[in-house]
C-alpha positions in Angstrom: -13.8 -33.9 -39.5 -12.6 -32.6 -36.3 -10.3 -29.3 -35.9 -6.5 -29.8 -36.9 -4.3 -30.2 -34.1 -0.6 -30.7 -34.3 0.5 -33.8 -32.2 4.1 -34.3 -32.0 6.5 -36.7 -29.9 7.1 -35.6 -26.7 10.7 -35.5 -25.3 11.5 -37.0 -22.0 14.5 -38.1 -19.7 14.2 -41.3 -21.9 14.1 -40.0 -24.9 11.1 -39.5 -27.5 7.8 -40.9 -26.7 5.2 -41.3 -29.5 2.0 -39.5 -29.2 -0.7 -41.2 -31.5 -3.3 -39.5 -33.4 -6.4 -41.4 -34.8 -8.9 -38.8 -36.6 -9.0 -37.7 -40.0 -8.8 -33.7 -40.4 -9.3 -31.2 -43.4 -6.3 -29.8 -44.2 -6.2 -26.1 -42.6 -4.5 -24.7 -45.7 -5.3 -21.3 -45.1 -3.6 -21.5 -41.6 -0.1 -22.2 -43.0 2.3 -19.3 -42.3 4.7 -17.8 -44.5 7.5 -19.8 -42.6 5.5 -22.9 -43.2 5.5 -22.4 -47.1 9.0 -21.2 -46.9 10.3 -24.7 -45.3 8.2 -26.6 -47.8 10.0 -24.4 -50.7 13.3 -24.8 -49.3 13.3 -28.8 -48.9 11.6 -29.3 -52.2 13.9 -27.2 -54.0 16.9 -28.9 -52.3 15.4 -32.3 -53.2 14.7 -31.3 -56.7 18.1 -30.4 -57.5 19.5 -33.6 -55.8 17.4 -36.4 -56.6 17.8 -36.5 -60.4 19.8 -39.4 -61.5 19.3 -40.8 -57.8 15.6 -41.4 -57.4 14.1 -43.9 -59.7 12.3 -42.5 -62.7 8.8 -43.5 -61.6 9.1 -41.3 -58.3 10.2 -38.2 -60.4 7.6 -38.9 -63.1 5.1 -38.5 -60.3 6.6 -35.3 -58.8 6.0 -33.7 -62.4 2.4 -35.3 -62.8 1.5 -33.8 -59.5 3.0 -30.6 -60.5 4.7 -30.2 -57.2 6.9 -27.5 -57.0 8.4 -24.7 -54.7 5.6 -22.7 -54.9 4.0 -23.2 -51.4 2.5 -26.1 -49.5 0.1 -28.1 -52.0 -3.5 -28.5 -51.3 -4.7 -32.2 -50.6 -7.7 -31.3 -52.5 -5.8 -30.7 -55.7 -3.7 -33.5 -55.6 -6.6 -36.0 -54.8 -8.3 -35.0 -58.3 -5.2 -36.2 -59.9 -4.7 -39.1 -57.7 -8.1 -40.5 -58.0 -8.0 -40.6 -61.6 -4.8 -42.2 -61.9 -4.9 -45.2 -59.3 -8.2 -44.3 -57.2 -6.3 -43.4 -54.1 -7.2 -40.5 -51.9 -5.1 -38.2 -49.4 -6.6 -38.0 -46.1 -5.1 -35.6 -43.6 -3.8 -36.6 -40.0 -2.5 -34.9 -37.0 0.4 -37.0 -36.4 1.9 -40.6 -36.0 -1.3 -43.0 -36.3 -1.7 -46.7 -34.3 -0.9 -49.5 -36.5 -4.5 -50.7 -37.0 -5.4 -47.5 -38.1 -2.7 -46.8 -40.4 -3.4 -50.3 -42.0 -7.1 -49.6 -42.3 -6.2 -46.4 -44.4 -3.9 -48.4 -46.8 -6.4 -51.4 -47.1 -9.0 -48.9 -48.4 -6.7 -46.9 -50.7 -6.3 -43.8 -48.5 -3.0 -42.4 -47.8 -2.7 -40.3 -44.2 -0.8 -37.0 -44.8 0.5 -35.4 -41.7 -0.8 -31.9 -42.2 1.9 -30.0 -40.1 5.5 -29.2 -41.5 8.4 -29.1 -39.6 10.0 -26.0 -38.2 13.3 -24.3 -39.9 15.5 -25.4 -37.2 14.3 -29.4 -38.3 15.2 -28.9 -41.9 17.9 -31.8 -41.8 16.0 -34.1 -39.1 12.9 -34.7 -37.6 12.2 -37.8 -35.4 8.5 -38.5 -36.7 7.0 -37.8 -39.9 5.6 -34.6 -41.2 3.8 -33.2 -44.2 7.0 -33.0 -46.4 8.0 -36.5 -45.6 4.6 -37.8 -45.9 3.5 -35.8 -49.1 6.8 -35.5 -51.2 8.4 -38.8 -50.2 5.4 -41.2 -50.3 2.8 -39.7 -52.4 4.5 -39.5 -55.8 4.7 -43.5 -56.0 1.0 -43.9 -55.6 0.7 -42.8 -59.4 2.2 -45.9 -60.2 -0.3 -48.6 -60.7 1.7 -51.6 -59.4 3.1 -49.6 -56.5 -0.3 -48.3 -55.7 -1.8 -51.8 -55.6 1.4 -53.1 -53.4 0.5 -50.5 -50.9 -3.3 -51.4 -50.7 -2.0 -55.3 -50.3 0.4 -54.2 -47.6 -2.5 -52.4 -45.6 -4.7 -55.7 -46.1 -1.7 -57.5 -44.8 -1.4 -55.6 -41.8 -4.8 -56.2 -40.8 -4.1 -59.8 -40.7 -0.8 -59.4 -38.8 -2.5 -57.2 -36.2 -5.0 -59.9 -35.7 -2.1 -62.7 -35.3 0.1 -60.7 -33.0 3.1 -58.6 -32.2 5.7 -61.1 -33.6 3.9 -61.2 -36.9 3.5 -57.3 -36.6 7.0 -56.6 -36.1 7.9 -58.7 -39.1 5.7 -57.0 -41.3 6.8 -53.5 -40.1 10.3 -54.3 -41.4 9.1 -55.4 -44.9 7.6 -51.6 -44.8 10.7 -50.1 -43.5 13.0 -51.8 -45.7 10.9 -51.0 -48.9 8.4 -48.3 -48.7 10.7 -46.4 -46.3 14.0 -47.1 -47.5 14.0 -49.0 -50.6 16.3 -49.0 -53.4 15.5 -50.3 -57.0 17.8 -51.8 -59.7 17.5 -50.3 -62.9 19.4 -50.0 -66.4 21.1 -46.7 -65.0 22.2 -48.5 -62.0 20.6 -48.3 -58.4 18.0 -45.7 -57.6 16.0 -44.5 -54.9 12.2 -45.1 -54.4 12.1 -45.5 -50.4 10.2 -42.4 -49.0 12.5 -42.0 -45.7 15.2 -41.5 -48.4 13.9 -39.2 -51.0 12.9 -36.7 -48.4 16.4 -36.5 -46.8 19.2 -34.9 -48.5 21.9 -36.6 -46.2 20.2 -40.2 -46.8 20.0 -39.6 -50.5 23.6 -39.2 -50.8 24.7 -41.7 -48.2 22.5 -44.4 -49.5 24.2 -44.8 -53.1 27.6 -43.1 -52.6 29.0 -44.2 -49.1 30.9 -47.3 -48.9 29.7 -47.9 -45.5 26.0 -49.6 -46.1 25.6 -53.2 -47.3 23.3 -53.2 -50.6 21.6 -56.7 -50.7 19.0 -58.1 -53.2 15.3 -58.2 -51.8 14.0 -61.5 -50.5 10.8 -61.5 -48.5 11.7 -63.4 -45.8 15.5 -62.1 -45.4 14.0 -58.6 -45.2 11.3 -59.6 -42.5 14.0 -61.3 -40.5 16.2 -58.2 -40.4 16.2 -55.6 -37.6 16.6 -51.9 -38.5 17.9 -48.7 -37.4 15.7 -45.6 -36.4 18.6 -43.6 -35.1 21.0 -43.3 -38.0 21.2 -43.9 -41.6 20.8 -47.7 -42.4 23.3 -50.2 -42.2 21.7 -52.6 -44.8 19.3 -51.5 -48.0 17.4 -54.0 -49.9 17.2 -53.7 -53.6 14.4 -54.8 -55.7 14.4 -55.6 -59.4 10.9 -53.6 -60.0 7.7 -53.0 -58.5 6.0 -56.0 -59.6 8.4 -58.1 -57.6 7.3 -56.0 -54.5 3.5 -56.5 -55.3 4.2 -60.4 -56.1 5.9 -60.9 -52.6 2.6 -59.9 -51.0 0.4 -62.4 -52.7 1.0 -65.3 -50.7 -0.8 -65.9 -47.1 1.9 -64.6 -44.7 0.7 -66.7 -41.9 2.9 -69.9 -42.6 5.9 -67.5 -43.2 5.2 -65.9 -39.7 5.2 -69.5 -38.4 8.5 -70.4 -40.2 10.4 -67.2 -39.4 9.1 -67.6 -35.6 11.7 -70.5 -35.3 14.5 -68.3 -36.5 16.6 -65.5 -34.7 16.3 -62.1 -36.0 19.0 -60.8 -38.0 21.3 -57.8 -37.2 20.6 -54.8 -39.4 24.4 -55.2 -40.4 24.5 -58.7 -41.4 25.5 -60.4 -44.6 24.6 -64.0 -45.3 26.1 -66.3 -47.7 23.0 -66.7 -49.5 22.5 -62.9 -50.1 22.5 -61.4 -53.5 25.1 -58.6 -52.6 25.4 -55.7 -54.8 27.8 -53.9 -52.0 29.1 -55.6 -48.9 29.6 -52.2 -46.7 32.7 -51.4 -44.8 30.7 -50.6 -41.8 32.6 -47.1 -41.4 30.9 -45.3 -38.4 28.0 -47.8 -37.8 26.9 -47.7 -34.3 26.5 -51.1 -32.5 23.3 -51.2 -30.5 19.8 -49.9 -31.0 18.7 -52.4 -33.6 14.7 -52.6 -33.8 
């Protein structure tokens, strides 16, 4: 293990430039300041009050099983005791954003990287990169669900294959992660619910994704998702809705190599697009949408 550093994106005249980390670090828990713990508490309390009736039951159950609360930043070692017994996963501390191949290798080996540092008080509502709250609160509770935990490992293994195939395959696989792990919705008997980490860790998007008439909400289809560009600078224009977590895991079973070859013959779809073949839960009004910068 190396001493923990805080690696953040750099602001330039051209916008934020990603800064990548590669090493695994011990969580420097004793170095967290009172302000760090207060930020965690404030973010946690805000989402705890907001998410019942919005987040899926599996996520909320995971929060309770871990004993997450507004009592300061949790210790990774304590969470790992629960996680290892439940699904065999382990949290590892990292300094910031990881290169694709390093990230995939962690997932393929049932290790989930968690950025050790937390945002500043003035960044409560928006941060351009993952921090401890996003990584831990947003992602980790669902790793207690066996089916979702297996999906994450399968995704990591698929990522290693995509990395070897080339950048186009990697871009398509990244869209799958974006529209499921980060910004996915799930259809339940009680209605649409959130499971994506990018949503459950954000007050604004937790409200927008379910309540706003603006975005599309479309049934999950693997090739449709892998063909669809996405937004990194605004709330999403389209959310894809899974039936259950088994649907996600089943989607990762096939060899993606022929899928990549097939999709290479098709143009990418805009984030806002709705197709005749889509299973549409909600066709968005498009109010307030930006018109460029799809990824």
